[in-house]
GUKEMAR-135622 format. One record per residue: x, y, z of N, C-alpha, C, O in turn; residue in one letter. Coordinates in steps of 0.001 Angstrom, whole numbers, plus 500000, padded with zeros to 6 digits. Example, Ala and Ser with C-alpha at 12.3 -4.5 7.8 and 13.67 -1.06 7.14 Angstrom:
BEGIN
513190494310507800512300495500507800513200496700507800514236496681508465A512850497750507080513670498940507140512900500030507870513409501138508039S
This chain:
BEGIN
500774498660500016499962499926500127500849501246500042500500502236499399M501913501159500688502867502500500845503547502682499573503763503840499218A503939501665498792504657501855497520503641502252496470504006503030495588S502387501786496481501187502231495607501064503766495707500971504510494731D501074504172497057500907505570497297502035506405496780501832507463496185L503219505922497013504407506511496570504376506749494900504625507842494391Q504063505664494214503882505683492839502876506899492375503156507749491530K501722506802493063500774507661492542501061509085492849500633509979492119K501897509363494089502200510720494429503247511304493506503228512495493194A504176510438493065505188510850492106504608511157490745505002512139490116V503651510316490260502975510428488899502246511820489067502327512675488185T501648511984490044500714513204490294501582514534490104501230515460489374F502768514510490859503585515702490791504257515996489553504460517154489187V504620514946488875505153514973487455504154515659486524504447516638485838I502841515023486551501829515586485666501430516911486080501050517729485243F501494517197487381501075518632487777502220519579487208501917520604486597L503428519243487404504469520084486842504412520317485256504513521415484709G504240519137484646504036519332483112503010520330482670503158521196481808M501816520045483481500608520918482948500856522376483244500581523238482409V501443522701484585501744524190484841502830524634483927502843525809483560I503671523863483557504735524379482516504054524701481226504370525732480633L503182523933480766502597524083479409501724525410479530501766526241478622V500972525592480605500104526754480941500897527892480959500504528911480391L502062527849481591502920529138481623503569529492480213503858530663479967S503784528543479345504367528694478054503329529145477110503666529711476070L502040528928477409500989529449476306501066530951476221501198531419475090I501001531798477268500959533173476977502387533526476166502313534380475282P503563532953476413504720533298475658504546532984474261505069533708473415V503773531842473893503599531414472519502752532410471801503037532857470690L501516532790472608500691533835472081501336535161471750501051535768470718E502232535613472661502848536879472362503820536766471085503824537586470167N504526535791471151505377535530469994504600535385468581505094535872467564W503567534809468561502667534871467498502119536111467005501965536413465822L501807536878468139501119538263467832502080539159467359501728539991466524R503389539124467807504271540116467623505246539812466448505800540709465813T505406538571466219506517538021465222505943537386463925506281537752462800A505082536443464173504623535679463023503370536212462219503379536209460988V502448536603462848501198537021462329501270538296461472500613538388460435L502077539281461913502191540562461164502931540220459758502887541068458866P503580539042459558504134538684458262502940538472457372503120538582456159E501874538214457778500687537918456897499706539226456837498563539137456388F500186540291457266499478541589457054498387541686458163497430542437457979G498498540920459362497503541015460402498031541817461505499142541525461947L497322542866462040497745543671463035496798543607464142495600543752463902V497245543390465422496282543253466506496417544404467418497538544757467786F495460544950467766495390546124468703495330545701470109495880546411470951S494683544552470478494581544167471851494237542500471741493255542060471143K495162541741472383494840540333472379494864539880471032495814540127470288G493693539116470622493614538695469244492688539546468483492169539117467452W492463540665468905491525541453468085492235542119466986493321542666467178G491610542088465745492025542557464481491674544006464270490553544398464593L492615544875463716492491546285463274491602546294461903491520545359461106T491051547372461823490261547552460430491177547432459220490754547100458112P492507547730459491493421547645458258493495546302457722493666546143456514E493372545232458586493552543925458229492170543289457754492118542109457408S491126544067457752489782543430457451489545542854456021488684542028455717A490486543452455175490380543035453690490984541678453513491013541196452381E491455541039454507491927539848454407491202538751455123491627538291456182L490118538337454548489084537432455240489663535985455620489421535392456671P490447535542454601491070534262454905491913534245456020491844533353456866M492787535269456083493722535431457378493014535588458597493429535158459674H491833536268458418491062536499459648490560535140460168490631534865461366V490076534331459298489595533024459773490537532204460429490291531539461435T491756532271459767492885531549460437493242532053461850493519531242462734Y493240533356462068493522533892463163492415533443464273492723533080465409A491150533515463802489915533128464799490173531814465317490068531506466504A490591530888464177490819529465464687491843529248465663491755528412466562V493006530161465439494125529962466302493787530397467636494253529815468616L492909531505467748492445532083468846491656530999469747491956530742470913D490674530446469075489953529400469615490743528222470194490494527731471296A491711527806469375492547526722469622493328526917471029493504526003471835F493718528103471177494616528364472443493626528441473537493989528000474627F492393528946473422491493528930474516490999527542474892490777527291476076H490814526620473938490260525440474154491562524589474787491373523754475671I492696524831474337493790524075474947493946524551476505494240523769477409I493741525742476655493876526190478162492839525680479070493070525368480238T491613525600478464490494524975479191490714523427479461490374522961480548I491275522635478488491544521386478554492601521078479614492445520160480419V493694521875479600494828521799480576494390522028482001494705521268482916L493621523150482155493005523340483519492047522293484040492057521931485216W491202521809483107490352520622483435491234519383483781490968518680484756M492264519143482980493069518063483353493717518237484822493842517312485625A494041519340485002494705519821486483493710519443487461494001518716488411L492452519942487257491448519790488292491155518327488476491055517869489614V491005517526487342490615516109487364491734515421488178491431514689489120I493025515641487835494063514970488447494090515137489958494306514200490726A493829516540490381493915516907491810492845516177492414493060515567493461T491604516167491822490421515669492540490624514080492714490255513507493740V491167513485491763491413512002491760492437511649492782492205510686493513R493561512332492917494554512136493925493973512366495399494251511552496280F493238513375495641492745513750496890491776512608497238491762512142498378V491050512199496368489930511140496525490597509795496759489995508953497425A491816509531496250492518508215496540492983508279497824492945507275498536F493471509447498268493940509523499851492825509374500768492974508707501792L491598509996500463490400509803501350490069508284501429489998507661502489I489862507730500127489431506280500125490414505431500915490021504671501800L491535505548500629492576504782501226492464504714502760492546503630503338R492275505882503422492011505955504810490653505439505191490483504873506272T489668505625504313488273505065504647488269503553504629487663502934505503A488968502899503597488987501435503601489681500888504769489412499738505117Y490640501657505485491338501011506701490531501306507896490522500475508804R489824502439508005489242502826509322487734502643509333487184502469510421T487045502668508257485601502610508119485104501175507852485701500351507158S483936500982508490483288499630508149482437499703507036481871498678506658S482234500985506343481449501156505198482054501892504072481614502990503729Q483083501300503468483863502052502417483132502139501234483494502945500377P482041501346501039481226501514499758480581502849499750480401503485498712E480234503260500939479450504709501016480447505832500506480075506749499774V481805505671500978482817506665500512482871506602499023482830507638498361F482966505362498443483004505172497021481956505967496261482253506750495359S480768505738496651479664506398495995479696507903496206479467508635495243L479962508403497384480026509755497575481274510356496771481229511492496299L482280509603496659483335510218495975483126510253494416483792511016493715K482170509396493892481798509538492488480889510715492236481008511486491284T479990510778493157478933512039493125479684513252493167479577514076492259V480437513427494148480965514569494524482119515007493315482265516156492896S482761514017492945483771514336491767483075514890490606483574515833489991S481957514373490262481208514824489144480689516334489388480843517197488524I480110516570490532479804518045490881481090518971490715481011520023490081V482096518611491214483330519529491254483689519726489910484032520848489539I483647518626489012484089518846487540483134519741486837483543520590486046Y481931519583487090481027520588486419481155522209486822481086523145486026I481335522282488104481661523564488625482942524175488089482971525364487772I483966523412487987485199523733487606485238524157486074485821525158485659A484487523190485245484445523649483985483822524993483621484301525738482765F482773525242484297482062526469484127482985527684484482483018528666483741F483693527612485562484584528619486143485685529014485067485918530142484632V486338527755484727487457527852483718486866528456482398487559529288481813I485769528145481929485140528516480767484995530010480734485277530718479768F484514530426481918484164531848482095485346532740482172485294533905481779Q486396532206482670487688532929482554488227533136481221488845534162480934T487984532073480291488503532091478863487544532925477897487979533486476892Q486291532958478259485227533635477422484547534417478395483456534034478817Y485098535527478821484171536421479763483099537029479293482210537374480071P483007537264477904481989537917477283480719536943476847479624537349476460D481061535784476978479970534881476686478979534600477914479366534024478931V477749535028477743476729534953478999476497533528479256476423532759478298P476371533089480505476094531697480766474691531541481196474233530415481390L473943532669481365472556532505481764471639531655480760470884530788481202S471722531900479576471043531000478603471540529488478714470791528517478604P472878529432478942473228527889479119472678527363480291472170526245480202L472671528025481542472118527551482716470586527282482437470029526282482888F469928528238481660468399527897481431468256526732480757467407525892481053T469213526604479664468954525357478796469384524071479591468853522990479336G470343524199480549470788523072481314469684522686482264469542521514482612S468919523636482677467807523298483741466725522520483058466155521551483559T466481523036481842465365522389481096465967520859480674465249519872480833I467165520753480195467694519477479864467860518691481196467650517479481141L468207519237482371468162518432483565466834517912483987466712516840484579G465818518709483666464435518140484061464001517050483159463311516112483557I464450517196481832464119516071480930464921514911481268464367513813481300V466321515032481557467023513902481772466691513229483155466786512014483326V466293514113484128465849513517485447464533512777485274464338511786485977G463566513191484355462388512419484273462740510970483478462166509907483717L463751511153482533463996509899481865464699508946482736464504507734482644A465616509537483684466495508636484544465797508580485985466484508289486964L464543508837486104463991508795487428464334507536488147464848507608489263Q464073506328487558464256505038488275465745504826488431466122504218489433E466609505247487578468018505199487783468633505905488943469516505474489685T468007507096488983468432508056490087467868507592491438468491507735492490L466660507031491352466083506311492533466912505193493033467236505064494214G467241504381492060468266503227492537469686503747493205470289503187494121N470048504892492555471370505448493063471312505942494530472148505596495365L470244506796494801470045507247496015469580506161497101469989506105498261F468742505400496559468452504212497400469650503463497781469816503121498952A470547503172496804471684502383497040472656503027498047473333502382498848G472653504399497917473524505112498914473046504964500346473826504789501282I471747505042500473471010504865501667471220503437502375471358503252503584A471215502497501384471282501129501950472875500845502382473222500210503378M473780501481501374475222501249501841475495501936503101476411501518503810Q474764502992503472475061503622504739474428502775505913475021502591506975A473209502292505639472539501485506698473168500093506797473276499517507879D473577499575505648474127498124505620473168497059506329473583496379507267Q471865496946505836471185495960506628471322494568506273470674493695506850P472234494300505238472768493009505016474083493106504306474446494194503857F474875491948504169476173491984503659476093490736502677475218489872502716Q477185490795501768477351489560500950477583488309501792478428488313502687V476886487304501527476915485985502316475728485772503257475509484671503761G474975486838503482473827486728504364472731486131503568472635486252502347D471834485422504398470758484934503791469550485748503972469202486033505117V468826486180502883467696487134503088466553486645502461466631485895501488V465337487067503015464050486736502583463365487876502260463076488637503183A462989488202500939462464489375500530460955489040500208460632488132499442I460161489773500796458643489574500705458222489632499237458557490530498465T457461488593498933456959488464497530458075488426496466457828488594495271N459298488200496943460375488066495897461125486759495968461305486054494976R461554486463497171462217485123497210463350485151498329463614486166498975G463941484018498476464951483733499452466117483200498941466044482306498097T467227483633499343468461483305499020469731483913499694469635484517500763G470869483752499081472159484251499591472474485481498819472311485483497599V472895486477499421473264487822498768474701487662498183475678487528498920V474774487679496963475821487674496150476717488989495834477940488950495704E476014490022495743476501491359495483475641492443495874474425492262495809S476145493658496312475396494844496431476100495879495881477275496094496181V475370496654494963475892497729494242474855499047494404473878499042495153S475219500056493641474300501327493621473136501049492902472163501771493119W473033500040491994471888499870491231470927498842491968469737499144492056R471338497752492453470525496769493100471399495623493661472629495663493664G470645494582494143471142493508494894471054492126494145469994491863493576V472004491303494108471882490078493398471822489020494531472682488998495411K470773488130494490470541487091495355470510485784494788469687485613493889V471245484809495128471215483552494532470350482617495414470695482238496534R469230482295494820468140481531495475468458480046495774469422479530495207T467787479417496534468085478079496846467688476958495733467845475747495890F467227477493494753466846476769493396468211477069492462468278476561491342Q469206477849492934470367478279492088470120479123490988470849479148489996N468895479964491167468594480943490301469149482272490829469419482461492015K469290483130489903469780484541490293468594485506490391467854485694489426L468422486122491587467365487099491809467963488392491796468820488642492643L467596489345490859468213490643490828466942491609491311465858491485490741I467088492399492188466285493349492758466788494684492841467838494828493467V466208495762492295466779497128492267466560497760493684465637497384494408S467433498717494042467414499279495211466209499953495493465727499889496624N465604500669494477464376501373494603463248500494495165462550500803496131A463151499352494442462145498387494888462549497755496307461664497601497149V463733497428496552464172496830497647463916497631499044463694497110500137L464001499042498743463858499969499820462438499992500302462175500593501343A461419499321499550460001499355499907459545497931500435458373497751500765K460421496998500502459977495718500903460516495468502386461423496097502930E459834494510502879460100493953504182461172492832503895460959491957503056M462316492899504619463387491948504366463753491333505719463949492028506715I463839489942505710464177489145506733465718488656506590466054487990505610E466585488993507545468034488848507319468516487723508419468289487787509627V469134486820507829469900485852508711471425486019508555472035485281507782A472013486909509223473491487181508978474402486090509207474281485294510138P475396486064508267476289484978508293477330485307509441477745486426509740K477693483987510071478465484135511252477624484198512582478167484106513683G476310484354512423475371484387513467474660483176513735474261482525512770N474445482783514878473645481599515295472106481904515190471493482470516095L471543481494514045470257481791513636469481480521513847469936479408513586N468240480762514351467505479613514884466630479060513922466311479764512964A466156477811514036465185477139513124464279476435514069464681476035515161R462929476266513611461988475571514151461340474385513446460784474561512362I461384473315513955460609472102513240459455471611514175459521471627515404V458459471201513486457274470739514178457172469239514000457644468618513048F456457468691515091456070467312514954455058466998515979454634467918516679F454612465752516146453604465355517110453698464012517528454357463197516883N453053463701518622453023462425519291451510462075519699450585462887519718T451443460844519991450108460438520621450159460868522086451225461035522677V448951461041522649448781461405524067449427460477525045449889460929526093Y449478459308524782450040458231525655451633458354525839452161457736526764S452331459066525055453753459213525014454014460206526219453311461187526463A455124459810526931455525460629528082456103461975527645457138461925526980S455622463075527903456297464411527483457755464451528150458686464869527462P457929464129529161459312464225529901460301463364528890461327463878528445A459950462158528599460719461362527796460939461751526439461999461542525848N459878462351525911459956462873524476460892464011524381461694464070523449T460830464956525337461759466127525284463045465647525425463882466098524644I463461464667526413464765464325526542465318463628525092466335464026524524H464565462648524656464989461864523602465284462844522377466354462838521768R464282463630522107464247464516520924465491465557520977466131465803519954V465812466185522284466814467037522440468110466403522203468963466990521537R468323465210522717469681464608522550469904464067521045471036463877520601E468858463861520379468913463445518925469345464615518141470294464486517368A468739465749518266468927467057517558470315467435517880471059467732516946V470729467460519035472170467932519392473236467269518517474215467934518176R473098465985518131473984465319517391473953465472515891474766464886515176Q472961466305515394472837466609513959473975467440513490474474468327514183V474353467142512348475557468133511777474877469519511442473731469619511003E475684470523511692475293471913511436474482472570512530474241473775512470N474020471758513603473379472349514689474470472735515747475332471986516208V474273473954516014475366474436517100475433473781518394474383473590519008S476560473410518886476694472823520204476666473869521422476623473536522606P476699475254520918476832476310521822475556476574522565475651477017523709K474337476345522031473027476529522547472414475222522522472462474553521490L471791474759523653470981473564523706469669473604523151468844474408523585R469380472746522154468131472701521663466881472918522577466988472479523722P465687473546522224464623473678523229463481472850522545463097473113521405V462964471844523296461925471066522835460620471471523788460675471463525018V459567471787523102458463472230523994457101471903523264457033471746522045R456036471816524110454676471551523685454124472750523055454196473833523636I453475472609521690453058473846521141451542473846521252450932474911521333R450949472718521258449566472661521395449071471284521835449782470297521649N447979471200522360447247469951522802446133469803521673445032470339521795L446520468981520480445704468925519330444575467853519574444399467157520574G443817467902518331442610466992518332443223465407518349442623464534518978D444375465137517658444819463854517374445964463585518392446216462400518608N446615464430518976447721464279519771448379465404520232447809466484520079G449468465373520768450325466595521338451067467065520199451736466313519491I450949468342520013451881469060518959453048469656519603452944470273520664D454158469491518993455394469824519430456122470806518448455769471011517287W457261471422519124458151471984518191459471471994518831459579472160520046E460596471802517964461987471823518447462659473042517863462557473261516656V463362473872518680464056474932518321465483474759518452465961474335519505K466232475074517405467693474790517563468405475779516650467721476297515767Y469768476126516755470478477061516231471604476421515164472265475400515350W471632477190514148472732476737512974473887477430512996473977478631513248L474874476612512707476328477307512347476332477847511033476982478873510834E475629477246509997475638477815508553474214477757508105473681476706507749D473555479031508135472099479094507867471744478687506445470626478305506098Y472912478819505581472701478547504080472217477295503866471505477076502886K472587476185504877472115474835504831470872474498505601470678473329505935K470039475425505899469029475108506787467972474093506327467414473331507117H467709474124504920466899473081504409467289471699504489466432470838504687H468579471392504346469151470207504524469133469754506130468858468605506478D469423470686506930469486470346508293468060470189508907467929469450509882T466983470845508386465555470603508870465208469272508506464555468584509289D465617468790507279465259467550506802466078466410507727465524465363508060A467226466680508039467973465746508831467376465685510261467216464608510836L467094466729510743466378466805512118465053465977512232464779465361513263V464207465990511079462916465254511050463411463748510810462801462886511444R464235463423510139464811462174510025465242461575511439464829460463511768E465982462236512179466565461806513420465341461514514295465356460480514964R464298462319514350463296462281515261462480460943514968462077460207515870I462284460712513634461567459463513131462280458320513718461609457448514272W463764458204513655464467457124514061464379456983515598464303455875516129Y464392458124516286464369458019517870462931457365518210462825456491519070V461864457844517490460484457359517852460440455879517610459871455104518377F461114455486516423461098454096516043461768453217517232461197452208517646R463025453660517763463591452958518768462881452957520064462801451943520758R462385454052520375461680454292521772460229453836521725459605453938522781E459595453348520655458326452877520451457349453973520747456371453731521454K457560455180520241456728456379520304456045456505518989456667456422517930V454695456717519066453892456783517858453652458221517509453399459025518407D453722458620516143453303459911515767451729459995515815451070458960515708F451190461091515957449716461270516120449197461127514545449785461636513591A448056460384514463447652460080513166446401461110512970445467461165513769S446510461933511779445350462768511601443967462199511110442948462886511048P444041460883510772442906460258510184442048459630511388442539459376512488T440776459424511060439807458837511994439823457342511783439432456761510770L440381456737512991440308455185512799439363454656513918439467455088515066V438454453730513578437576452996514491438048451663514606438067450929513617I438432451282515730439015449965515956438537449418517261438297450164518210Q438384447999517324437922447360518533439097446518519081439817445844518344T439227446591520263440320445817520991439994445379522386439096445926523027Q440678444449522834440386443952524205440753444950525218441774445611525026D440138445116526135440481446202527284441650445648528053441754444489528455K442534446646528208443896446337528881443449445997530295442823446839530939V443732444833530800443475444571532215444177445401533116445396445486532975P443539446110534138443950446962535078444648446011536169444406444808536271E445496446688536920446174445967538140444959445855539178444239446798539508I444863444600539613443739444419540655444117445278541906445259445547542281A442997445635542447443160446589543696443977446093544750444728446812545409R443819444715544933444504443997545993446016444164545669446778444610546526E446439443815544462447728443667544093448295445247544102449479445432544386E447581446172543842448112447649543926448212448018545470449138448746545830K447334447563546350447640447745547867448809447198548185449583447901548834V449229445805547807450327445250548324451611445854547740452664445779548373N451542446434546575452709447039546001452950448305546763454094448698546990I451849448962547169452003450404547879452405450039549425453133450804550057R451948448960549942452090448777551319453727448287551411454425448548552391S454140447650550407455645447173550269456565448346550209457658448350550776E456050449440549437456726450563549402456800451310550800457890451699551218R455738451489551452455577452180552737456381451553553776456885452209554688L456522450170553642457362449399554742458861449785554728459632449556555660S459212450447553474460701450895553373460905452209553917462063452589554096R459903452977554213459886454286554929460103454295556306459295453727557040V461109454876556769461517454768558249460466455372559130460276454852560229S459756456427558762458613456848559679457619455965559882456975456035560929I457331454999558928456259454093559192456685452782559708455882451849559716F457936452634560156458593451408560824457692450858561945457591449636562056A456993451723562830456217451119563933454935450493563525454353449727564293P454466450787562341453255450367561706453363448718561564454398448126561260L452234448171561814452151446714561561451786446524560061451585447473559303S451715445161559682451342444938558252449988445369557900449764445911556818E448943445120558896447553445462558641447436446952558586446638447496557822D448228447617559393448114449016559330448752449714558082448289450747557598E449868449053557597450481449564556448449517449269555245449451450114554353L448778448147555164447879447889554160446816448900554184446459449473553155E446289449137555365445141450120555565445708451529555120444905452257554537Q446877451960555304447467453173554853447548453252553387447266454257552735L448015451953552834448250451989551454446870451983550718446827452550549626A445904451481551138444646451420550529444072452867550425443327453160549490A444430453810551426443751455103551521444665456036550789444230457163550555A445952455700550370446859456684549615446507456702548074445770455871547544S447067457653547482446869457784545978448205458236545158448971459072545637N448395457725544093449669458118543391449395459334542526448276459527542051G450484460209542308450569461222541466451816461294540719452829460801541215R451852461904539484452941462137538703453256463550538400452374464267537927I454331463968538611454699465532538414455822465500537227456644464602537046Y455666466631536503456500466985535322457910467572535853457925468142536944A459021467447535140460335467950535640460084469505535704459524470167534830P460612469984536933460456471433537094459118471934537931459041473039538469G458166471014537946456886471291538580456981471266540172457557470336540736E456397472314540878456414472219542334455395471324542805454242471447542390A455747470335543726454880469409544390454336470202545682453128470126545909I455050470862546432454622471603547422455401472968547397456466473070546788V454791474082548127455555475347548011455533475780549453454613475483550214R456629476526549811456871477056551176455665477966551683455126478787550940K455341477786552812454200478610553421452749478017553048451745478506553566G452670476994552174451290476552551690450717475677552767451410474939553467Q449428475797552862448658475108553973448642473500553382448453473325552178E448824472491554178448683471301553737448529470203554953448956470451556081G447990469180554673447542468007555522447990466743554961447309465738555165T449036466681554290449451465442553589450987465359553382451648466395553324S451531464191553276452857463902553043453090462956551818452149462349551306M454452462846551339454499462223549918455694461372550233456616461749550957F455623460163549625456635459261549519457039459125547929456133458990547106V458294459160547548458916459093546292458868457697545687459603456862546214I458183457354544755458137456054544099459177455990543211459925455021543341I459451456903542200460432456956541326460681458501540995459827459380541115R461976458680540564462368460101540152463109460845541366463590460131542246G463208462025541448463905462750542361463434464165542487462874464731541549S463650464721543602463196466162543800464185466875544629464968466220545317V464216468236544619465134469068545360464223469994546277463134470457545938R464853470181547481464126470979548567464796472324548544466015472500548552V463814473308548514464463474767548309463604475606549258462432475400549575Q464473476658549675463774477830550468464242479094549776465368479151549280I463368480137549734463628481278549058464560482193549802464327482470550978P465679482708549125466676483650549756466159485162549116465087485333548535E467095486102549350466654487279548962466674487426547387465789488083546838S467539486902546758467594487206545144467474485667544569467323485570543351T467523484581545264467476483184544495466910482223545393466630482549546547Y466706480988544929466123479951545604467237479102546046467922478557545181Q467537478900547463468565478102548012468186476585548137467186476259548778K468957475694547547468674474261547660469283473624548873470486473692549123T468337472956549669468888472514550956469394471043550748470303470546551413L468679470379549714469205469108549593468292468326548443467385468932547873G468537467209548201467777466414547133467397465090547745468089464473548555K466144464694547240465553463337547770465307462476546594465038462974545501L465392461159546787465328460279545630464306459129546209463636459228547238G464345458070545347463422456927545560463389456487546982464409456288547643E462051456330547470461800455729548946462011456940550031461821456701551224D462384458166549620462516459148550572461030459761550741460063459523550019D461078460534551768459709461104552078459924462677552478461007463171552792F458700463346552403458723464789552877457285465239553026456318464679552511F457261466336553805455879466971554180455141466281555419453961466457555719G456149465382556145455494464600557200454878465631558348453802465348558874E455525466714558681454951467760559718453742468281559389452930468470560294M453413468601558053452091468999557656451043467906557798449911468221558166S451329466733557547450517465536557684450166465309559171448994465081559469L451176465365560166450890465091561428450347466241562320449531466048563221L450876467474561991450374468604562905449635469642562078449029470480562745T449562469757560710448801470680559991449748471948559793449253472978559335G450982471898560100451825473053559919452061473552558570452223472693557703E452107474692558254452279475166556726453672474604556297454501474311557158P453915474462555035455094473776554528456252474633554758456189475843554537R457308474062555193458585474836555735459488475035554484460444475804554593S459255474393553292460090474542552175459346474184550921458255473615550956A459943474519549840459371474118548632459993472791548071461184472564548281S459300472002547438459875470750546798459437470707545476458241470795545198V460502470550544459460404470739543053460946469348542595461903468756543095I460129468912541506460550467719540749461728467955539926461709468976539238A462727467216539870463986467282539268463827466536537908464502466896536944E463008465576537824462634464951536656461134464368536725460341464686537611E460892463612535836459462463060535982459379462167537153460051461140537246E458543462576538044458561461899539444457229461546539728456302462327539514T457052460251540266455838459641540798455910459483542261456855458889542782E454919460007542957454850459996544410453604459328544984452618459220544255V453574458899546161452437458357546876451997459423547822452784459806548688L450823459923547726450277461011548653449473460317549784448585459486549595R449902460770550982449043460228552082448424461339552817449148462216553289I447114461382552959446322462381553678446041462151554987446122461008555438E445693463160555723445250463161557204444234462080557494444309461328558466K443175462053556485442184461028556815442592459502556731441905458593557195D443806459338556074444372457829556067444977457718557373444899456616557916A445537458610557945446245458431559274445458458379560432445868457740561401M444269459028560467443527459407561717442980457955562217443185457663563395K442282457016561363441902455851562043442999454942562629442756454191563574P444302455032562004445360454169562598445731454826563930446026454059564846I445755456119564157446107456663565516445042456389566386445320456131567557F443697456400565964442721456212566927442658454662567488442299454370568628E443029453822566583443151452386567083444480452194567827444578451331568700N445367452886567534446784452556568252447456453902568632448364454398567965N446953454436569723447527455800570083449019455786570505449669456831570496P449519454686570848450825454749571093451862454920570019453026455207570298T451412454733568721452114455106567581452535456609567513453536456995566909L451708457382568162452184458735568100453578459095568639454404459828568097V453692458394569892455116458663570461456196458021569642457297458560569529Q455890456838569047456978456109568244457149456998567009458316457177566659S456314457508566385456571458299565233457295459585565497458116460045564703I456943460200566728457674461400567144459128461207567512459984462078567355C459358459937568040460841459591568346461524459561566933462558460205566759D460977458841565947461619458777564633461901460127563929462971460386563379L460746461035564005460952462318563482461994463195564189462696463983563556I462070463046565453463157463798566218464427463201565851465312464022565610E464759461893565740465853461238565402466329461706563950467521461889563702E465364461878563057465685462320561666466175463621561767467235463964561243R465387464435562477465736465939562547467208466179563078467923467037562561R467621465410564102468960465492564731470015465074563535471089465670563449I469695464123562706470629463569561734470797464725560712471914464988560266Q469692465414560340469750466435559286470193467774559807470437468691559022L470301467906561068470689469306561581472145469544561290472857468559561094A472654470745561243474070471226560958474895470643562256474435470633563398P476070470206561917477044469639562868477390470896563917477727470630565071E477298472160563493477642473230564401476539473516565311476786474370566162T475401473002565321474227473303566138474259472460567398473713471357567434D474960473030568525475371472301569702473932472018570533473799471044571273E473009472890570329471770472882571143470726471915570640469673471765571260N471007471228569484469998470470568969469480469284569882468287468981569906V470461468616570646470026467556571380469471468042572660468645467332573234E469823469151573163469310469729574365467771470017574250466934469701575095E467530470681573045466260471071572705465233469910572216464026470108572078T465856468723571984465158467669571484463954467124572239462901466850571663G464139466980573516462964466428574319461894467475574471460699467195574371S462352468702574719461093469761574753460454469857573546459231469989573581S461078469815572354460425469826570991459466468565570789458305468639570386R460150467388571138459365466255571118458029466317571793457023465931571198K457980466810573069456736466966573748455791467876572982454596467594572892G456324468991572415455468469945571652454914469311570413453769469609570072V455638468446569695455280467644568529454028466767568941452984466797568290V454206465977570081453228465033570398451873465744570723450813465204570406V451907466892571322450789467377571828450055467983570544448827468012570461R450906468460569556450343469145568340449652467923567447448611468083566809S450332466790567498449682465607566728448263465204567419447295465016566683I448161465097568552447135464699569374446004465689569132444868465308568849K446367467060569259445374468033569031444856468031567708443640468116567533R445820467926566557445464467820565150444431466795564885443391467056564281F444757465531565380443867464330564999442775464157566069441984463215566007F442738465103567080441621465024568116441742463802569020440728463205569382G442923463431569378443108462324570300443278462785571653443723463900571923L442890461845572587442983462146573875444274461946574594444364462225575789N
């Protein structure tokens, strides 16, 4: 770049010197012709190139003198214009050289350089012409130029509109070469070039779409910039019997492995609608190269199909099918109670209960399923039930000033909410499902007949609750054992009062 600048600077200086030298020699040449050469032909000049009456009888010589006079004027105008053009081009080169290095929009400077150069050339020409022909009035010329300008302006209205729209678009730069654009009612493709006249877009059918700037400025344009993580959404559906949590997990993992899907952002799988035939889903993911979005969308749909095939998940069918089939036998109530009582026997708080009491409690309990992230209980909420985790896991949280503090996590066969069941106290913490979680809910009405038939269970359960509380208490809490006996007595009285026991 430095050597190029030096070459142009040396060329400009040499050219400038030559032009100035010629311009300085023209008056000398004029004077020599006036005083030495032309009088030989009988021509006498009173001032400048003006002929005296004595030489009027030589019409041919007068014609030659007039031509020679015009020749020197034209040469002077041409040399001065050459000087102006060379100076403007060299200054424009210096400005553009700086603009290309420091500006993010060099195309704007290029367009402005062209327009401003033309204006400077026109003004310089009129000034130089007036100096050579001061007696020639320019008003008629300007009047004619105005009329001509109006005619040309009407003829080139669309071209000029493209020019100024191109300048505005180059200044704003809504898109660049390589971006994917969707032009309303025009088409979608990759930008190949942007000029003062219009934009060339290569469509995904490998056709070339050329849109003028004047038209483009009136359209709504959707731009997917190159180098940006642009999102895509693919829709699918499942039957209602398919587990939402399992569907979200399987589809997300399948989409993450698809080529051209960015690993920087995790795909989002969510329920779009509960339709007439099944659950309507959408999966949102981000692409590394948006130009390949059609191929990527097709590959995502293919992977979803294979995942559903492996996991025995059915797509929802939009057709109406009437079929008869044998009713799926439900688990017998007795077997269900046995399964639940076996579960309850693993819970430490129910260790004092006999098998009959466990079966009685299991028969009165009911199962519930919660989605990932769903709150099973919330802090401060009134409640008269407890929960035993059959499958899945939960986290126990309490609100802090700016966030939710996690106290711990519970898994299969763990329980929570026992104080609300036994004493009716408000929930002391929130419990949130970490994954799809199935729990067994035990209500106050299920425990009351057991306590009425066996009042000694109250004391045994209180001992287990207090023992669990001591185990969960912080090691730095030195007063936990000292306050245990007094707290145990309070809990016993609260249970008896809550259940109406003597």
